[in-house]
Structure formats: structure tokens, C-alpha cells
C-alpha positions, -999 to 999 in steps of 0.1 A, spaced: 0 1 0 12 36 -7 26 55 22 -1 82 36 1 108 60 -10 102 96 -29 133 104 -61 135 119 -89 149 98 -113 168 116 -138 173 88 -161 143 96 -161 154 132 -170 188 124 -200 175 103 -213 154 131 -211 179 158 -227 206 137 -264 216 151 -283 203 118 -267 170 118 -272 166 156 -309 174 151 -308 145 125 -290 121 150 -314 130 174 -340 106 155 -321 75 158 -318 50 187 -295 22 191 -314 -14 192 -302 -38 217 -307 -73 220 -289 -84 249 -257 -75 267 -274 -50 293 -254 -42 325 -267 -49 361 -267 -11 365 -302 7 362 -310 27 332 -334 35 304 -329 7 280 -358 -22 284 -345 -53 294 -364 -82 271 -386 -103 295 -375 -87 325 -394 -70 353 -386 -51 385 -402 -35 415 -401 0 404 -398 21 370 -416 41 346 -434 15 325 -455 -10 338 -447 -46 327 -479 -65 348 -496 -70 378 -493 -97 402 -511 -108 433 -498 -94 467 -473 -116 486 -458 -112 520 -429 -88 519 -439 -69 488 -438 -31 488 -470 -16 494 -462 13 476 -467 -3 446 -501 -18 457 -529 -7 430 -559 10 450 -579 15 421 -579 -23 413 -586 -31 450 -616 -6 447 -629 -23 418 -620 -58 424 -613 -63 460 -580 -77 453 -545 -68 464 -527 -65 434 -491 -53 430 -478 -32 399 -444 -45 386 -425 -23 361 -405 -31 330 -368 -39 340 -344 -13 325 -305 -14 325 -278 5 312 -265 -8 275 -230 5 276 -216 11 240 -177 4 235 -165 17 202 -132 -1 192 -116 21 165 -85 6 148 -60 33 148 -33 14 124 -14 28 98 -37 12 72 -66 33 79 -49 63 68 -39 46 34 -50 56 8 -49 93 21 -79 102 -3 -99 78 10 -103 91 45 -110 60 63 -97 71 94 -116 106 94 -147 88 84 -143 63 113 -141 91 138 -173 108 127 -192 76 125 -178 68 161 -186 104 172 -222 100 159 -229 66 176 -215 79 208 -241 107 206 -272 85 199 -261 63 228 -256 92 252 -289 110 242 -306 75 253 -288 78 286 -264 49 279 -228 55 285 -201 57 262 -165 51 257 -141 47 229 -113 26 224 -83 29 201 -68 -1 193 -30 -8 174 2 -23 179 18 13 180 -3 22 215 8 9 251 -8 -25 256 -20 -20 220 -51 2 232 -59 33 246 -92 39 263 -116 72 272 -133 71 305 -171 65 300 -190 97 293 -227 94 307 -246 128 294 -251 142 260 -228 173 267 -200 150 270 -199 142 232 -176 172 232 -151 159 256 -155 127 233 -145 147 205 -114 159 222 -105 122 228 -109 111 192 -91 144 176 -61 130 194 -57 98 181 -34 93 153 -30 62 125 1 45 132 21 12 135 8 -21 127 -29 -35 133 -38 -50 166 -72 -61 164 -70 -94 185 -45 -83 211 -59 -49 214 -95 -59 221 -87 -86 247 -64 -62 266 -91 -34 267 -117 -60 278 -95 -76 307 -92 -39 319 -130 -35 317 -156 -65 317 -191 -48 315 -209 -62 284 -230 -40 262 -227 -31 226 -195 -33 207 -189 -14 175 -156 -23 158 -147 2 130 -118 -9 110 -107 -17 75 -98 -55 89 -70 -55 66 -56 -83 85 -55 -121 81 -90 -136 86 -78 -156 119 -68 -121 135 -102 -108 129 -121 -138 138 -100 -141 171 -108 -104 177 -145 -109 175 -148 -138 191 -132 -124 223 -164 -98 222 -186 -130 215 -173 -148 246 -183 -121 265 -220 -119 252 -217 -82 237 -240 -73 210 -216 -67 183 -212 -46 150 -182 -48 127 -180 -19 103 -156 -22 75 -144 11 63 -135 15 25 -128 44 -1 -128 50 -35 -92 43 -42 -88 11 -24 -119 -1 -44 -103 11 -75 -62 17 -75 -63 26 -107 -77 61 -98 -45 66 -78 -18 51 -103 -10 29 -131 26 17 -122 43 30 -88 65 20 -60 43 13 -31 55 13 5 32 -7 29 21 18 56 27 -6 84 55 -29 75 75 -2 53 79 -32 27 85 -18 -6 72 -31 -40 70 -21 -75 35 -24 -90 21 -24 -124 -18 -21 -127 -20 -45 -157 -57 -56 -165 -47 -90 -151 -35 -75 -119 -64 -53 -115 -85 -84 -119 -68 -104 -93 -68 -75 -68 -105 -71 -73 -111 -106 -66 -89 -108 -34 -111 -76 -23 -140 -94 -30 -131 -124 -13 -119 -104 16 -150 -85 24 -170 -121 17 -151 -141 43 -156 -113 69 -192 -109 62 -198 -149 60 -181 -153 97 -202 -123 110 -234 -138 96 -226 -171 111 -219 -156 147 -247 -134 145 -227 -101 141 -241 -72 124 -217 -65 95 -218 -35 70 -194 -21 47 -191 19 50 -180 36 20 -162 67 28 -176 82 -7 -212 76 4 -209 98 34 -219 95 69 -256 103 64 -259 71 40 -241 49 66 -259 63 98 -296 67 80 -296 38 54 -269 13 61 -269 6 98 -308 10 101 -312 -18 78 -292 -40 98 -312 -32 129 -282 -17 147 -301 17 145 -338 24 141 
């Protein structure tokens, strides 16, 4: 791959934090199938009930030790029965955003994969915070101490600006460390929830499979978002013959994009995405390909709702 600058493009983050875009994000909600924490929150717990809350789940006959504050006096007046109200159980659904900060995320530079991933992370964080669920961002890469760096958990809507400050200091550099980075980050914080992995997944299948299996073992609701751009899809837009420098290993190679080489590249790219999607489908992981040229709005308001991650 051609070498690219490692600077962070703040354009996508600026788009997300514009008032008009935030108002559009107000219409979105994260859909959680499982992986709720034990802390009280605002996300309904499937088939769960608790003794207090806002939304009534059902009624049950009064029993010794039940809280008399939840006695339904209207039912007692009508039916001469002592009935206790139980409420829909609600728990926090923490959102963990794992952002690949390896050098390949900045290559090709024109594709702006890393800037797009930061904008998407900020958007999903805002949606979660607006729903009163906590969010943390974890940068994952081999150049980082212990292969990851994490923000604190943010817990209110205005914290999106502190989260923005954390995102802008991330830099894509070094080799990919999806498996080791996720494992280390999860050992440090074991709370389940929703995990979104934002990466170009340019690693061996065994590596990304190991990373995603780590999340599966901890019963996260998982989404894998494969970020790609125009030049990665079609390298002939960038060059026809050139010396390429692998952004992570530094390995150099002269490449000529003959029709045969282009066909082999396209086949390999398709097989890579197909294998990743097959693995995700088999494991119950939501999978999306996010094209930077299509823009954040397309991903947030069409692609991710179609997967069921947002609604």
C-alpha cells in the first residue's frame, strides 16, 4: 500500500457536531438485543420486570414482603383484590466503540478512512448518550501501550464534546492489533454492552475472527463496520505503475496495474469482504461496509438501520 500521512482529518467530526446534523441524529436509537449491564438505566430489558420504574410490565397478586407503595388501589376498589404493579426492567446498555488506529486506516490518504471512522464513532456515541447509555471509545493499534488506549465512560449528552477531544488526539500509526488490543481492553473493563468495531479489517482472517470471538465470549451485541474508500476499491484512480510502501511494515514493491493484476486485486478484495461477512453472519454479528465516498449520512440513516443496529 502507498504511504500516507498520519494526520487526523477533523472534517467528519466537524460535520457530526454541527447543530443540524445533531438534530438528525436525535431521531436515531441504538437497538440492543442483549448484553445489558446490571446497573439501572433506560434501556428496556427483554422479558424482565422489576419492582419500580416508569413503564408497567404486569400485575401480580400481593404476597408477604411486597412493597405496599406499588399496590394498585384502583384495582382493589374495583375488584377487591390486592394487586402489585411490576415495572419493565431497565438497565444500562454501555456502548464500546473500538476504533482501529493502525497505519492502514490512513491509506490511501484520499479515502479518509480514519477521519470517516472518527465521525461515525462520534455519531454513534451521541445517539447512545442521548439515550442515557454510557459510551467509551477505545483506540486499538500495535503502536499503543498495551495495544490500546481508552477514554473514560461518558454519561451525558454534552460529554460528546469531551469525547470529540479524545478522538482528535488519536493518530493512525503502526501495525494492526485488533485481537491483542481488544483482548487487553476487555480485561481492563468487563462490563458487557454493545460493541462496534470500526476498521478496514486488513489483517488475516484468523486475526479478525479472534478479535470478534473475544467479544462474543463476553456476550456483547456486536457490529463490525468495514470502512473502505474509492481508491481502495479501484487503485487505478491513484496510479498505473508505482513503487508502493506498505504503511505498516514499510515493505516496498513495484506494482504495475495491468488488466490481469487489477482483476486479481478486485477478486481478492471481494473474497476478503465476503469471508468477513460470512463469519459475521454465522456468529450473529451485524456487518456493514461503510464507503467513505457515500458519506456519514448514508451509513447512519440507511445502512446501519437496515442491519438493525439503529432504528
